[in-house]
C-alpha positions as CSV (number, residue, x, y, z in Angstrom):
1,M,0.1,17.0,-3.6
2,M,2.2,14.6,-2.6
3,I,2.8,15.4,1.0
4,L,-0.4,16.4,2.1
5,L,-1.5,12.9,0.1
6,V,1.1,10.9,2.8
7,M,0.4,12.9,5.7
8,T,-3.4,12.3,5.2
9,A,-2.5,8.5,5.1
10,M,-1.0,8.7,8.3
11,L,-3.3,10.0,9.9
12,A,-6.3,8.3,8.6
13,M,-4.4,5.0,9.9
14,A,-3.5,6.0,13.1
15,G,-6.9,7.9,13.8
16,T,-9.0,5.4,12.9
17,W,-7.4,2.5,14.6
18,L,-8.0,5.1,17.9
19,L,-11.5,5.6,16.9
20,S,-11.8,2.2,15.9
21,G,-14.7,1.2,19.6
22,Q,-17.1,4.3,18.5
23,L,-17.0,4.0,14.7
24,H,-18.7,0.8,13.0
25,P,-16.2,-1.8,11.8
26,A,-16.3,-1.0,8.1
27,A,-16.3,3.1,8.5
28,H,-12.8,2.9,10.0
29,V,-11.5,0.4,8.0
30,H,-12.7,2.3,4.5
31,L,-11.3,5.5,6.6
32,A,-7.9,3.9,6.7
33,F,-8.2,2.8,3.1
34,A,-10.6,4.2,1.1
35,L,-9.7,7.9,2.2
36,G,-6.0,7.0,3.5
37,V,-4.3,4.7,1.1
38,M,-6.1,4.6,-2.0
39,P,-5.3,8.3,-2.7
40,M,-1.7,8.0,-1.2
41,I,-0.9,5.1,-4.1
42,M,-2.3,6.9,-7.0
43,G,-0.1,9.9,-6.1
44,A,2.8,7.2,-5.4
45,M,1.8,6.1,-9.2
46,L,2.2,9.7,-10.4
47,H,5.4,10.0,-9.2
48,F,7.2,6.8,-10.2
49,V,5.2,6.4,-13.5
50,P,7.3,9.2,-15.1
51,V,10.5,7.7,-13.6
52,L,9.8,4.0,-15.0
53,T,8.5,5.5,-18.6
54,R,11.5,8.3,-18.9
55,S,8.7,10.6,-19.4
56,R,7.6,14.1,-18.0
57,A,5.8,14.7,-15.0
58,A,1.8,14.0,-15.1
59,E,-0.3,16.6,-16.4
60,R,-2.7,18.9,-14.1
61,Q,-5.5,17.1,-14.9
62,V,-4.1,13.5,-14.7
63,A,-2.8,14.6,-11.3
64,R,-5.9,15.8,-9.9
65,L,-7.5,11.6,-9.6
66,P,-6.2,11.3,-6.7
67,A,-8.4,14.1,-5.3
68,L,-11.1,12.2,-7.0
69,A,-10.3,9.2,-5.6
70,W,-9.9,10.9,-2.3
71,M,-13.5,12.1,-3.2
72,G,-14.8,8.5,-3.4
73,G,-13.2,7.6,0.0
74,A,-14.6,10.7,1.8
75,L,-18.2,9.6,0.8
76,I,-17.8,5.7,1.5
77,S,-16.9,6.6,4.8
78,A,-19.6,8.7,5.5
79,F,-21.5,5.8,3.9
80,F,-20.9,3.7,6.8
81,I,-21.0,6.7,9.5
82,F,-24.3,7.7,8.6
83,S,-25.8,5.0,7.4
84,L,-26.8,6.9,4.1
85,P,-28.8,5.3,0.9
86,E,-27.0,2.7,-0.6
87,I,-27.0,4.8,-3.8
88,W,-24.4,6.9,-2.1
89,R,-22.1,3.8,-1.9
90,N,-22.5,3.0,-5.6
91,I,-21.7,6.9,-6.3
92,A,-18.7,6.3,-4.4
93,A,-17.4,3.0,-5.9
94,L,-17.9,4.6,-9.2
95,L,-15.7,7.9,-8.5
96,A,-13.1,5.6,-7.9
97,L,-13.4,3.5,-10.5
98,I,-13.5,6.6,-13.0
99,A,-9.5,7.8,-11.2
100,C,-8.5,4.2,-10.8
101,L,-9.6,3.5,-15.1
102,V,-8.5,7.2,-16.2
103,L,-5.0,6.3,-14.4
104,G,-4.6,3.0,-15.9
105,L,-5.1,4.4,-19.6
106,W,-2.5,6.9,-18.7
107,Q,-0.3,4.7,-17.4
108,I,-0.5,2.7,-21.0
109,Q,-0.3,6.1,-23.0
110,R,3.5,6.5,-21.3
111,S,4.6,2.8,-21.7
112,R,3.8,2.6,-25.5
113,A,5.2,6.0,-25.9
114,A,8.7,5.4,-23.8
115,L,11.8,5.0,-25.5
116,G,13.1,1.7,-25.4
117,G,9.8,0.2,-23.8
118,A,8.7,1.0,-20.1
119,H,10.1,-0.2,-17.1
120,P,8.5,-3.3,-16.2
121,G,7.6,-1.5,-12.4
122,V,4.5,-0.5,-14.4
123,R,3.4,-3.8,-15.2
124,W,2.9,-4.4,-11.7
125,Y,1.3,-0.3,-11.2
126,L,-1.8,-2.0,-14.1
127,A,-2.0,-5.3,-12.7
128,A,-2.6,-3.3,-9.3
129,L,-5.1,-0.9,-10.6
130,F,-6.6,-4.1,-12.5
131,C,-7.5,-5.4,-9.0
132,L,-9.1,-2.1,-8.0
133,T,-11.4,-2.1,-11.0
134,I,-12.8,-5.4,-10.5
135,S,-12.7,-5.0,-6.6
136,L,-14.4,-1.9,-7.5
137,L,-17.3,-3.7,-9.8
138,A,-17.6,-6.2,-7.2
139,V,-19.0,-2.9,-4.6
140,L,-21.5,-2.2,-7.3
141,S,-22.7,-5.4,-7.6
142,M,-23.7,-5.8,-4.5
143,S,-26.8,-4.0,-5.5
144,L,-27.7,-6.4,-8.5
145,W,-26.9,-9.7,-6.9
146,P,-27.9,-9.0,-3.1
147,V,-27.8,-12.9,-2.4
148,Q,-23.7,-12.9,-3.1
149,Y,-23.3,-9.7,-1.0
150,L,-20.9,-11.1,1.6
151,A,-18.9,-13.0,-0.9
152,L,-18.1,-9.9,-3.1
153,K,-17.8,-8.2,0.2
154,R,-14.9,-10.8,0.7
155,L,-13.9,-10.3,-2.9
156,H,-13.9,-6.7,-2.5
157,L,-11.3,-7.1,0.3
158,H,-8.7,-9.3,-0.7
159,L,-8.5,-7.8,-4.4
160,N,-7.2,-4.9,-2.8
161,L,-5.4,-5.5,0.5
162,F,-3.3,-8.0,-1.7
163,G,-3.8,-7.0,-5.2
164,F,-4.0,-3.0,-5.4
165,I,-1.9,-2.2,-2.4
166,G,-0.3,-5.4,-2.6
167,L,1.2,-5.7,-6.0
168,T,2.0,-1.2,-5.9
169,A,3.9,-2.1,-2.4
170,I,6.0,-5.0,-3.7
171,G,6.4,-3.7,-7.4
172,T,7.8,-0.5,-5.5
173,L,9.8,-1.5,-2.9
174,Q,12.1,-3.4,-5.0
175,V,13.1,-0.6,-6.4
176,L,13.4,1.9,-3.4
177,L,15.4,0.0,-1.0
178,P,18.2,-0.1,-3.0
179,T,17.9,3.2,-3.5
180,A,17.6,3.8,-0.2
181,A,20.8,1.5,0.6
182,G,22.6,3.3,-2.2
183,L,23.3,-0.1,-3.8
184,P,22.4,-1.3,-7.1
185,D,20.6,-4.5,-8.0
186,P,20.8,-5.2,-11.9
187,Q,18.6,-8.2,-11.3
188,I,15.3,-6.0,-10.7
189,A,14.0,-5.8,-14.3
190,N,13.9,-9.3,-14.9
191,R,12.7,-10.5,-11.4
192,L,10.0,-8.3,-11.3
193,R,8.7,-9.4,-15.6
194,K,9.1,-12.7,-13.9
195,H,7.6,-12.6,-10.9
196,L,3.9,-10.3,-11.8
197,P,2.5,-13.5,-13.3
198,Y,3.0,-15.8,-9.7
199,A,1.9,-12.4,-7.5
200,L,-1.3,-11.8,-9.5
201,T,-2.4,-15.5,-9.6
202,G,-1.6,-16.0,-6.4
203,T,-3.8,-12.7,-5.9
204,V,-7.4,-13.6,-7.6
205,L,-7.1,-17.3,-6.2
206,I,-6.8,-16.2,-2.8
207,S,-9.9,-13.8,-3.3
208,L,-11.7,-16.3,-5.0
209,G,-11.0,-18.6,-2.5
210,A,-11.6,-16.5,0.6
211,S,-15.0,-15.0,-1.1
212,W,-17.0,-18.5,-3.0
213,W,-14.2,-21.7,-2.2
214,P,-11.9,-21.7,0.6
215,P,-9.0,-24.3,-0.6
216,L,-8.3,-21.7,-3.3
217,C,-6.3,-20.2,-0.8
218,W,-3.7,-22.2,-0.4
219,P,-2.4,-22.4,-3.8
220,G,-2.7,-18.7,-4.0
221,L,-0.5,-18.0,-1.3
222,V,1.6,-20.4,-2.3
223,L,2.2,-19.2,-5.4
224,W,2.5,-15.7,-4.0
225,L,5.3,-17.0,-1.9
226,I,7.2,-17.7,-4.7
227,P,8.3,-14.3,-5.6
228,L,8.4,-13.2,-2.2
229,A,10.7,-15.7,-1.0
230,Q,13.5,-14.9,-3.8
231,L,13.5,-11.1,-2.9
232,L,13.6,-11.5,0.6
233,R,16.9,-14.2,0.3
234,T,18.3,-11.4,-2.6
235,W,17.8,-8.8,0.1
236,M,19.4,-10.4,2.9
237,S,22.2,-11.6,0.6
238,H,22.6,-7.8,-0.7
239,F,22.0,-5.5,1.0
240,R,21.7,-7.6,4.8
241,S,23.9,-4.6,6.7
242,H,21.7,-1.8,5.4
243,I,18.8,-3.8,6.8
244,F,20.1,-4.7,10.1
245,C,21.1,-1.5,10.9
246,L,19.7,1.6,13.8
247,H,19.2,4.5,11.0
248,G,17.7,4.1,7.7
249,A,15.2,3.8,5.3
250,A,16.0,0.2,4.3
251,P,14.7,-1.1,8.1
252,L,11.7,-0.1,7.5
253,L,11.6,-1.1,3.8
254,A,12.7,-4.5,4.9
255,A,9.9,-5.2,7.6
256,A,7.1,-3.9,5.1
257,L,8.2,-6.9,3.0
258,S,8.4,-8.8,6.2
259,G,5.1,-7.9,7.3
260,F,3.3,-8.2,3.8
261,V,4.4,-11.9,4.1
262,I,2.6,-12.5,7.6
263,A,-0.2,-10.8,6.3
264,L,-0.5,-12.5,3.4
265,I,-0.7,-16.2,5.4
266,A,-3.3,-14.5,8.1
267,G,-5.4,-13.3,5.3
268,S,-5.2,-16.6,3.3
269,A,-5.8,-18.2,7.2
270,H,-9.0,-15.5,7.1
271,G,-9.8,-16.6,4.0
272,A,-10.1,-20.2,4.9
273,G,-12.5,-19.4,8.1
274,W,-9.5,-19.6,11.0
275,I,-8.8,-16.3,12.5
276,H,-11.0,-12.6,12.8
277,S,-10.9,-10.7,10.3
278,T,-10.3,-7.7,12.5
279,D,-7.2,-9.2,13.9
280,A,-6.2,-10.1,9.9
281,A,-6.9,-6.2,9.4
282,H,-4.8,-5.1,12.4
283,L,-1.9,-7.1,11.7
284,Y,-1.9,-5.7,8.4
285,V,-1.8,-2.6,9.1
286,F,0.8,-2.5,11.9
287,A,3.5,-5.0,10.2
288,F,2.8,-3.8,6.6
289,L,1.2,-0.8,6.1
290,F,2.7,1.3,8.8
291,P,6.3,0.4,7.9
292,L,5.9,0.6,4.4
293,V,4.6,3.9,4.2
294,S,6.9,5.2,7.0
295,G,9.6,4.3,4.7
296,A,8.8,5.5,2.0
297,A,7.9,8.9,3.1
298,G,11.5,9.1,4.9
299,Q,13.4,8.1,1.4
300,L,10.9,10.2,-0.6
301,L,9.7,12.6,1.5
302,P,13.2,15.4,1.1
303,L,12.9,14.8,-2.6
304,W,9.4,16.1,-2.5
305,L,9.8,19.0,-0.4
306,K,13.1,19.7,-2.5
307,P,13.3,18.8,-5.9
308,G,16.1,18.8,-7.7
309,R,19.7,18.0,-7.4
310,Q,20.4,16.1,-4.5
311,T,22.2,17.9,-2.1
312,E,23.1,17.6,1.9
313,W,20.4,18.9,2.9
314,H,18.5,15.9,1.6
315,A,20.9,13.9,3.4
316,W,20.4,15.6,6.7
317,A,16.6,15.4,6.2
318,R,16.1,11.8,5.5
319,H,18.5,10.6,8.3
320,R,15.9,12.7,10.7
321,L,12.8,10.9,9.1
322,T,14.6,7.7,9.6
323,F,16.1,8.1,12.8
324,A,16.2,5.0,15.1
325,A,14.1,3.4,12.4
326,G,15.8,0.3,12.7
327,I,13.6,0.3,16.3
328,R,10.5,1.6,14.9
329,A,10.6,-1.5,12.0
330,L,10.7,-4.0,15.3
331,L,8.0,-2.1,16.9
332,F,6.0,-2.2,13.7
333,L,6.4,-6.2,13.8
334,L,5.7,-7.2,17.2
335,A,2.5,-5.0,17.1
336,G,1.5,-6.7,14.0
337,I,2.5,-10.4,15.5
338,T,0.5,-9.6,18.6
339,T,-2.0,-7.7,17.4
340,S,-4.6,-9.6,19.9
341,F,-3.5,-9.1,22.6
342,N,-4.5,-6.0,24.0
343,G,-2.0,-3.1,24.1
344,A,-0.8,-4.5,21.1
345,S,-1.9,-1.1,18.6
346,Y,-0.1,1.1,20.8
347,L,3.2,-0.2,20.1
348,A,2.0,1.1,16.6
349,L,1.1,3.9,17.4
350,A,3.9,5.1,19.2
351,A,5.9,4.1,16.0
352,I,4.0,6.0,14.1
353,L,3.6,9.1,15.7
354,A,7.8,9.4,16.3
355,F,7.5,9.4,12.2
356,V,4.9,12.0,12.3
357,L,6.3,14.0,14.5
358,S,9.7,14.0,12.4
359,A,8.2,14.7,9.8
360,V,5.4,17.7,10.9
361,S,8.8,18.9,12.5
362,L,10.6,18.4,9.0
363,L,7.9,20.6,7.3
364,W,7.8,23.3,9.9
365,S,11.8,23.7,9.7
366,R,11.5,24.4,5.9
367,K,8.9,26.8,6.4
């Protein structure tokens, strides 16, 4: 399931930007995020929560939640592509909301049952699901409060980008990069516990500022930058040689963190009305999502393909998936920074296509 979700997300993100001139802007955004990223993140939570709570794998019914979210993403994409009646937008939001709430309740149950308490990373996942819940309720409120449609739309967008996706990604990266580097980071738990209030409050302020009162964006940005700056400092101190290298997942994961910082600043600037939403969205995808998904998949895909004891095959597969990852990381960041210039998207698409081809080749060779 996880392999399918990752490949679907990759193809959705790459394909929608290629079709961006042929679709309604909201259609290609929802194809990438609602159809591709949202189900993939829920699937990733199903993978990591049992690890963080030291419990068994998710039950079959819970494991189907990403498919329910995917149905909601497909429906909302169809809503914008084919200009369906408003009721279909609400049904799509309800499907995703049900998946979100059930997943959150499952995580709470697993956390309470964890021996010795759950890892603080689970709190980041719950905070991310809280943001997704509010963003989906904002969609349902559009029909009841049409005069606030634009504000609710912005609330929905920013809570998803910097709340649901951002909190999940930063919480996961802090565990994943040390694993990819093969070095311990004993401060992970304390850092996650300490930094969540800053990140969540910053997300809420940026979202409210983008929706109703722009000055709120700037204190929200400052609050978010506090944990990000400390994390960057820790990584540069402990993992510098792994980050600045040609191969491996670490360069991509570090690029994702740097891309999120850039996207966060751009998102706050967009909330204040300083930059166009299209440039901010492209920057978010190219500089943050592409290196995040390809770096995480490069590290985890071999484990999903062959669970259990790690062998030489796993090391070989990771090397194959993350070959020349340092160059791809630079291309992603360059594409994000220069997103307003013609041709920037081709840098990102070329880099992501290289990963997709490696992943498909690995799947084929495994068969």
